[in-house]
N, C-alpha and C positions, 0 to 999 in steps of 0.2 A: 262189631258187627262186621258181616262181612257181605259183600255184595262179588257173589259168583257169577260167574257170565257162560254157559255153553256156547260156541257157536253152533254154528248150521252150517253144514253141508250135508249139499247132496247124493253124496256117497257114503255118505254113514263112515267117518274116519272111526277107529276103532283102537284105540280107549277115545271117546270124547276130548273134545279139546277144551281146556275152560279157561276162561280171563280172570280179573281183577276190578273192578274198579271203587274208589274209596266210598265212604257212606257220605263225603259230599255230594259224591253225584245225585241220592236222590231226589227228586222232585216228586214232593205230598203234595195233596188235596185236590189235585184239574189245578194246582198254579201253572200261571204260564210261563212260558218257556222264552226267552231272550236269547237272541240268535249270535254268538259269540262273533266280533269282528278279526278274529284270524284263521277263517275261512271261509271261501266262499261255494263250496259245498256237501253241508250237510246235509242229512240222511239218516233217517229210521230205520229199525226190524222192533216187530210187533216179537213180543216175549211172554211164554207164557211161566208164571213166578207161583215156586215152592216156598213155603214160608218155613223155615226151620224147627223145631221146637225141644228139640232135646239134645242134650253134649252125646255127641259120638264119635270114634273113630275106628276107624277098618271094619265098617259096616258091610256086611253080608245081603245080598240080594233077597233074601226069603225077608229083613225085617229093614230093608227100605221104607216102606211105605207106616210105618211105628216114627220116623225122624220128621217126619212135616202134619202140620194138623192143618192147613189150609191153604187153595188154591187162588192164584190173580193173576192179575195183567201187568205186564209193562211194556219198556221201552229199551234199547240202546239203540242211546241218540250217538254218533261219533261222525268226523269232520271226516271224510269221505276223501277230501284232496291229502290232507295230510299225510292221513294213512297209507293211499300210494305211494307219495314222498316215502316215505318211511322204509317201506318195502321194498321200491327200488335200490335203495340208499342200502339196505340190509342191519338195516336199526329197531330199534324196538319200536311199535307203533301206541303204546302206550298213551301219549299225549294226543292221538286224537281218539281217545275213547273213554279216561280216565281225568274226565273234568268235572268240575261243576254243576250239579242238574241235568249231567249227562241220562240220568237214571230217572226217567217217569214211572212211579210204581199206583197202583191200585188203591180208590178214597176206601173200596170195600174187598172183600174175600167171600172165597165160598168156603164151607168146613170141604176138607180132603177126605170125606164119609161118604157126602152128596156127589162126588165124580170118581167113582171106582175104580174107571179106565182113565188115569190123566190121557195117557196118550191119545186116545182117541176125543178129547173135550172141543167140541166147538168153538174154534178161537178163531176171529174174523177182525177189520176195521175199517175202518173208511174213511178218508181226505176228501174234504170241504164238501163232504156228503156224497162220491162217489167211488162203492167198494172195487176192491182188487175181485179179478175174475176169479182165479183158483183161490182154493179156501187153504188157510195156515198149516204146513206137514209142519210138524211135532217129531223131529228128529231120533228121541231117544227117551226111553221111559224113567221112570227114578228108581228104579229098579238096577238100573243100568249107570246111571250117573250118580247115585248118591255113595253105593259101594267102591269107582274108582275115586273120586273126587273122596273121601273120608280115607281114602290108606296115602293124602299125601298129606292133609290138612284134619284140624276138630273140627266137628260141627259144630257148632253150639249154638243155642236158640234165641231167636231175633236173626242169623243169618237169614238171610234171602237168593234163591239160585234163579235165574232167571235160562232161560233153555228159549232162544234163539228162535225164532221159527227159520221158513223159509220167505215170509212175509217184508222185504224191505220195501221205503217208500223211496217217490224219487227226491229228489232237492227241494229241500226245507225251507219255505219262505216267508216271511211276515205278514200273518191272516192267514196261514192255514190252521186247519184246525183240524186233528185226530180223536176218530172216538177210536177205543178199542172192545168188545164185545165176549163177552164166553159163555157159553151155552144161551146165547141171548140175551142176555143180562147187557147193561153200558154196566163195566169194570173203568174206564176211566177215560177222559179227557185230556187233550193237550194243544192249546192254543202257541199258536208262534208270532214271536212282534220281533 
């Protein structure tokens, strides 16, 4: 299983930029997230998640919708201070993103057929009962992402594609409670401890 993350850019980089997290990064079933001691600035980005349902490589845009069967919600938790340090030193920033439980994932899923235009899905979240003022922007469509990623790597059943959105939280603290919704339905909750 691969966890593939598409990064958000307000300027829509072409092609989309992607990175990986290990399968140990998955946080399932609304379990709590325990703050690691190696960062003082932990943040989370809301993600729309595609569940890959078929084996495929070099997939054409007209066929992209055949390669995922469900849509969910996830988060990209990252150590912002470490990322800044790595970027300034021009070093890979994997340590800031690819740590255990840094990818919370929906407890439930919506069939892809129920969301005909994934890019237009209503995705929102709240932190401690307060919602951001803006709606989540989803920068790329599956028809853009799947062909691009699949030219480099084979997609396999059970892979997850996290499409990061414009909604990034402030620094996370013990006691924070994050809720994420897709088309009005609560899909994910994460309590920070």
